[in-house]
TIVO-2410 file (N, C-alpha, C; in nm, 3 decimals):
# residues 86
REC num residu      c1      c2      c3 atome chaine
REC   1      X  -0.966  -0.504  -5.984     N      A
REC   1      X  -1.009  -0.533  -5.890    CA      A
REC   1      X  -1.149  -0.572  -5.880     C      A
REC   2      X  -1.218  -0.484  -5.721     N      A
REC   2      X  -1.345  -0.533  -5.778    CA      A
REC   2      X  -1.442  -0.383  -5.659     C      A
REC   3      X  -1.573  -0.340  -5.709     N      A
REC   3      X  -1.600  -0.262  -5.779    CA      A
REC   3      X  -1.795  -0.326  -5.683     C      A
REC   4      X  -1.856  -0.234  -5.679     N      A
REC   4      X  -2.009  -0.271  -5.673    CA      A
REC   4      X  -2.085  -0.130  -5.756     C      A
REC   5      X  -2.174  -0.220  -5.830     N      A
REC   5      X  -2.203  -0.106  -5.894    CA      A
REC   5      X  -2.395  -0.050  -5.914     C      A
REC   6      X  -2.407   0.011  -5.855     N      A
REC   6      X  -2.516   0.112  -5.845    CA      A
REC   6      X  -2.624   0.155  -5.883     C      A
REC   7      X  -2.743   0.150  -5.975     N      A
REC   7      X  -2.816   0.231  -6.103    CA      A
REC   7      X  -2.932   0.276  -6.055     C      A
REC   8      X  -2.967   0.397  -6.046     N      A
REC   8      X  -3.133   0.416  -6.049    CA      A
REC   8      X  -3.153   0.552  -6.214     C      A
REC   9      X  -3.210   0.425  -6.210     N      A
REC   9      X  -3.302   0.532  -6.402    CA      A
REC   9      X  -3.420   0.513  -6.444     C      A
REC  10      X  -3.460   0.600  -6.531     N      A
REC  10      X  -3.630   0.564  -6.565    CA      A
REC  10      X  -3.597   0.447  -6.533     C      A
REC  11      X  -3.797   0.343  -6.514     N      A
REC  11      X  -3.824   0.207  -6.438    CA      A
REC  11      X  -3.789   0.136  -6.600     C      A
REC  12      X  -3.830   0.221  -6.686     N      A
REC  12      X  -3.803   0.184  -6.837    CA      A
REC  12      X  -3.686   0.137  -6.925     C      A
REC  13      X  -3.669   0.170  -6.830     N      A
REC  13      X  -3.474   0.262  -6.842    CA      A
REC  13      X  -3.360   0.124  -6.817     C      A
REC  14      X  -3.376   0.126  -6.700     N      A
REC  14      X  -3.333   0.047  -6.665    CA      A
REC  14      X  -3.251  -0.163  -6.678     C      A
REC  15      X  -3.376  -0.186  -6.779     N      A
REC  15      X  -3.306  -0.324  -6.847    CA      A
REC  15      X  -3.186  -0.260  -6.922     C      A
REC  16      X  -3.143  -0.167  -6.964     N      A
REC  16      X  -3.055  -0.096  -7.067    CA      A
REC  16      X  -2.911  -0.133  -6.978     C      A
REC  17      X  -2.955  -0.105  -6.868     N      A
REC  17      X  -2.835  -0.076  -6.798    CA      A
REC  17      X  -2.806  -0.177  -6.717     C      A
REC  18      X  -2.913  -0.315  -6.687     N      A
REC  18      X  -2.863  -0.440  -6.661    CA      A
REC  18      X  -2.820  -0.535  -6.733     C      A
REC  19      X  -2.849  -0.478  -6.942     N      A
REC  19      X  -2.772  -0.570  -6.943    CA      A
REC  19      X  -2.618  -0.485  -6.989     C      A
REC  20      X  -2.569  -0.354  -6.983     N      A
REC  20      X  -2.473  -0.353  -7.044    CA      A
REC  20      X  -2.400  -0.425  -6.856     C      A
REC  21      X  -2.395  -0.393  -6.734     N      A
REC  21      X  -2.382  -0.454  -6.623    CA      A
REC  21      X  -2.311  -0.615  -6.613     C      A
REC  22      X  -2.407  -0.636  -6.690     N      A
REC  22      X  -2.410  -0.808  -6.641    CA      A
REC  22      X  -2.304  -0.845  -6.794     C      A
REC  23      X  -2.193  -0.709  -6.862     N      A
REC  23      X  -2.085  -0.801  -6.989    CA      A
REC  23      X  -1.989  -0.796  -6.851     C      A
REC  24      X  -2.018  -0.737  -6.759     N      A
REC  24      X  -1.896  -0.715  -6.661    CA      A
REC  24      X  -1.902  -0.717  -6.529     C      A
REC  25      X  -2.023  -0.772  -6.467     N      A
REC  25      X  -2.003  -0.840  -6.346    CA      A
REC  25      X  -2.115  -0.857  -6.314     C      A
REC  26      X  -2.209  -0.951  -6.205     N      A
REC  26      X  -2.290  -1.033  -6.196    CA      A
REC  26      X  -2.377  -0.936  -6.086     C      A
REC  27      X  -2.491  -0.953  -6.128     N      A
REC  27      X  -2.680  -0.869  -6.101    CA      A
REC  27      X  -2.672  -0.986  -5.997     C      A
REC  28      X  -2.735  -0.926  -5.833     N      A
REC  28      X  -2.739  -0.949  -5.712    CA      A
REC  28      X  -2.809  -0.898  -5.651     C      A
REC  29      X  -2.899  -0.777  -5.652     N      A
REC  29      X  -3.015  -0.756  -5.663    CA      A
REC  29      X  -3.030  -0.654  -5.740     C      A
REC  30      X  -3.182  -0.572  -5.757     N      A
REC  30      X  -3.232  -0.512  -5.783    CA      A
REC  30      X  -3.209  -0.396  -5.769     C      A
REC  31      X  -3.099  -0.323  -5.947     N      A
REC  31      X  -2.996  -0.229  -5.977    CA      A
REC  31      X  -2.924  -0.202  -5.901     C      A
REC  32      X  -2.815  -0.406  -5.846     N      A
REC  32      X  -2.667  -0.352  -5.752    CA      A
REC  32      X  -2.616  -0.496  -5.865     C      A
REC  33      X  -2.528  -0.471  -5.866     N      A
REC  33      X  -2.424  -0.568  -5.953    CA      A
REC  33      X  -2.255  -0.529  -5.919     C      A
REC  34      X  -2.208  -0.683  -5.896     N      A
REC  34      X  -2.089  -0.637  -5.861    CA      A
REC  34      X  -1.974  -0.734  -5.837     C      A
REC  35      X  -1.848  -0.728  -5.827     N      A
REC  35      X  -1.769  -0.890  -5.894    CA      A
REC  35      X  -1.600  -0.754  -5.903     C      A
REC  36      X  -1.511  -0.883  -5.983     N      A
REC  36      X  -1.356  -0.817  -6.030    CA      A
REC  36      X  -1.394  -0.747  -6.142     C      A
REC  37      X  -1.294  -0.714  -6.180     N      A
REC  37      X  -1.301  -0.617  -6.308    CA      A
REC  37      X  -1.206  -0.531  -6.341     C      A
REC  38      X  -1.083  -0.592  -6.451     N      A
REC  38      X  -1.034  -0.517  -6.497    CA      A
REC  38      X  -1.060  -0.266  -6.470     C      A
REC  39      X  -0.887  -0.304  -6.527     N      A
REC  39      X  -0.920  -0.156  -6.491    CA      A
REC  39      X  -0.972  -0.064  -6.700     C      A
REC  40      X  -0.898  -0.145  -6.771     N      A
REC  40      X  -0.937  -0.139  -6.900    CA      A
REC  40      X  -1.132  -0.175  -6.887     C      A
REC  41      X  -1.158  -0.322  -6.854     N      A
REC  41      X  -1.288  -0.354  -6.872    CA      A
REC  41      X  -1.433  -0.217  -6.746     C      A
REC  42      X  -1.293  -0.198  -6.681     N      A
REC  42      X  -1.398  -0.070  -6.580    CA      A
REC  42      X  -1.454   0.083  -6.624     C      A
REC  43      X  -1.296   0.132  -6.700     N      A
REC  43      X  -1.328   0.181  -6.818    CA      A
REC  43      X  -1.440   0.234  -6.868     C      A
REC  44      X  -1.458   0.103  -6.968     N      A
REC  44      X  -1.581   0.063  -7.059    CA      A
REC  44      X  -1.697   0.081  -6.965     C      A
REC  45      X  -1.695   0.024  -6.901     N      A
REC  45      X  -1.807   0.042  -6.814    CA      A
REC  45      X  -1.853   0.152  -6.810     C      A
REC  46      X  -1.741   0.185  -6.734     N      A
REC  46      X  -1.772   0.341  -6.716    CA      A
REC  46      X  -1.828   0.384  -6.808     C      A
REC  47      X  -1.771   0.390  -6.950     N      A
REC  47      X  -1.757   0.556  -7.028    CA      A
REC  47      X  -1.921   0.451  -7.081     C      A
REC  48      X  -1.996   0.295  -7.149     N      A
REC  48      X  -2.138   0.286  -7.146    CA      A
REC  48      X  -2.243   0.319  -7.113     C      A
REC  49      X  -2.206   0.387  -6.934     N      A
REC  49      X  -2.316   0.375  -6.863    CA      A
REC  49      X  -2.284   0.514  -6.849     C      A
REC  50      X  -2.231   0.563  -6.874     N      A
REC  50      X  -2.212   0.738  -6.866    CA      A
REC  50      X  -2.292   0.766  -7.044     C      A
REC  51      X  -2.270   0.757  -7.070     N      A
REC  51      X  -2.382   0.742  -7.244    CA      A
REC  51      X  -2.550   0.742  -7.291     C      A
REC  52      X  -2.502   0.656  -7.136     N      A
REC  52      X  -2.752   0.572  -7.083    CA      A
REC  52      X  -2.754   0.650  -7.010     C      A
REC  53      X  -2.681   0.732  -6.956     N      A
REC  53      X  -2.774   0.838  -6.851    CA      A
REC  53      X  -2.848   0.909  -6.918     C      A
REC  54      X  -2.955   0.961  -6.847     N      A
REC  54      X  -3.060   1.083  -6.888    CA      A
REC  54      X  -3.007   1.191  -6.784     C      A
REC  55      X  -3.071   1.355  -6.779     N      A
REC  55      X  -3.063   1.383  -6.664    CA      A
REC  55      X  -3.175   1.284  -6.561     C      A
REC  56      X  -3.102   1.365  -6.399     N      A
REC  56      X  -3.188   1.299  -6.348    CA      A
REC  56      X  -3.196   1.193  -6.309     C      A
REC  57      X  -3.072   1.103  -6.394     N      A
REC  57      X  -3.026   0.916  -6.302    CA      A
REC  57      X  -2.923   0.984  -6.335     C      A
REC  58      X  -2.853   0.811  -6.217     N      A
REC  58      X  -2.722   0.846  -6.182    CA      A
REC  58      X  -2.695   0.681  -6.111     C      A
REC  59      X  -2.571   0.609  -6.172     N      A
REC  59      X  -2.510   0.510  -6.099    CA      A
REC  59      X  -2.425   0.543  -6.032     C      A
REC  60      X  -2.344   0.474  -5.912     N      A
REC  60      X  -2.285   0.480  -5.877    CA      A
REC  60      X  -2.217   0.361  -5.855     C      A
REC  61      X  -2.093   0.400  -5.889     N      A
REC  61      X  -1.934   0.266  -5.861    CA      A
REC  61      X  -1.902   0.257  -5.782     C      A
REC  62      X  -1.838   0.177  -5.610     N      A
REC  62      X  -1.798   0.149  -5.596    CA      A
REC  62      X  -1.684   0.120  -5.602     C      A
REC  63      X  -1.525   0.084  -5.591     N      A
REC  63      X  -1.425   0.104  -5.629    CA      A
REC  63      X  -1.327   0.026  -5.533     C      A
REC  64      X  -1.246  -0.100  -5.539     N      A
REC  64      X  -1.277  -0.170  -5.384    CA      A
REC  64      X  -1.093  -0.226  -5.464     C      A
REC  65      X  -1.027  -0.234  -5.404     N      A
REC  65      X  -0.880  -0.273  -5.457    CA      A
REC  65      X  -0.816  -0.408  -5.475     C      A
REC  66      X  -0.934  -0.446  -5.367     N      A
REC  66      X  -0.935  -0.641  -5.333    CA      A
REC  66      X  -1.102  -0.668  -5.309     C      A
REC  67      X  -1.142  -0.790  -5.307     N      A
REC  67      X  -1.231  -0.827  -5.257    CA      A
REC  67      X  -1.235  -0.876  -5.110     C      A
REC  68      X  -1.129  -0.890  -5.069     N      A
REC  68      X  -1.060  -0.965  -4.968    CA      A
REC  68      X  -1.038  -0.842  -4.856     C      A
REC  69      X  -1.060  -0.715  -4.864     N      A
REC  69      X  -1.084  -0.574  -4.833    CA      A
REC  69      X  -1.266  -0.564  -4.736     C      A
REC  70      X  -1.319  -0.618  -4.781     N      A
REC  70      X  -1.498  -0.651  -4.784    CA      A
REC  70      X  -1.521  -0.718  -4.764     C      A
REC  71      X  -1.628  -0.627  -4.624     N      A
REC  71      X  -1.678  -0.711  -4.563    CA      A
REC  71      X  -1.824  -0.724  -4.626     C      A
REC  72      X  -1.836  -0.853  -4.691     N      A
REC  72      X  -1.959  -0.903  -4.696    CA      A
REC  72      X  -2.033  -0.996  -4.700     C      A
REC  73      X  -2.167  -0.936  -4.618     N      A
REC  73      X  -2.264  -1.063  -4.589    CA      A
REC  73      X  -2.368  -1.042  -4.646     C      A
REC  74      X  -2.402  -1.166  -4.695     N      A
REC  74      X  -2.550  -1.210  -4.724    CA      A
REC  74      X  -2.611  -1.321  -4.639     C      A
REC  75      X  -2.709  -1.260  -4.595     N      A
REC  75      X  -2.862  -1.330  -4.587    CA      A
REC  75      X  -2.968  -1.351  -4.643     C      A
REC  76      X  -2.910  -1.500  -4.640     N      A
REC  76      X  -3.004  -1.534  -4.733    CA      A
REC  76      X  -2.908  -1.659  -4.861     C      A
REC  77      X  -2.967  -1.714  -4.914     N      A
REC  77      X  -2.944  -1.725  -5.103    CA      A
REC  77      X  -2.790  -1.616  -5.170     C      A
REC  78      X  -2.692  -1.703  -5.184     N      A
REC  78      X  -2.578  -1.538  -5.244    CA      A
REC  78      X  -2.592  -1.547  -5.413     C      A
REC  79      X  -2.640  -1.495  -5.451     N      A
REC  79      X  -2.599  -1.493  -5.593    CA      A
REC  79      X  -2.521  -1.468  -5.634     C      A
REC  80      X  -2.438  -1.487  -5.603     N      A
REC  80      X  -2.306  -1.443  -5.665    CA      A
REC  80      X  -2.195  -1.627  -5.670     C      A
REC  81      X  -2.280  -1.687  -5.586     N      A
REC  81      X  -2.238  -1.862  -5.565    CA      A
REC  81      X  -2.239  -1.917  -5.684     C      A
REC  82      X  -2.286  -1.923  -5.765     N      A
REC  82      X  -2.253  -1.964  -5.857    CA      A
REC  82      X  -2.144  -1.928  -5.966     C      A
REC  83      X  -2.136  -1.745  -5.959     N      A
REC  83      X  -1.973  -1.719  -6.051    CA      A
REC  83      X  -1.885  -1.737  -5.956     C      A
REC  84      X  -1.874  -1.781  -5.805     N      A
REC  84      X  -1.753  -1.833  -5.793    CA      A
REC  84      X  -1.673  -1.930  -5.796     C      A
REC  85      X  -1.762  -2.079  -5.900     N      A
REC  85      X  -1.666  -2.125  -5.929    CA      A
REC  85      X  -1.777  -2.226  -6.067     C      A
REC  86      X  -1.634  -2.159  -6.118     N      A
REC  86      X  -1.614  -2.132  -6.300    CA      A
REC  86      X  -1.504  -2.206  -6.325     C      A
***
């Protein structure tokens, strides 16, 4: 499945969320990651993020059954371009 993850944490804690997210997804913008992920990895990601969050912080994960159902338009350089040709 394809997911988009956005997070809103205290400034000094954003690097922790980014480090967790990069294990599973591609960092595309400040506080935004996206990419293909298996059900098992998604469950692990959700658990790790849930353990990280403090009151007043949030993370949103948008789940799509396929990246073909997503209309994604990038203006400027696409940060995921390098990931597609591994």
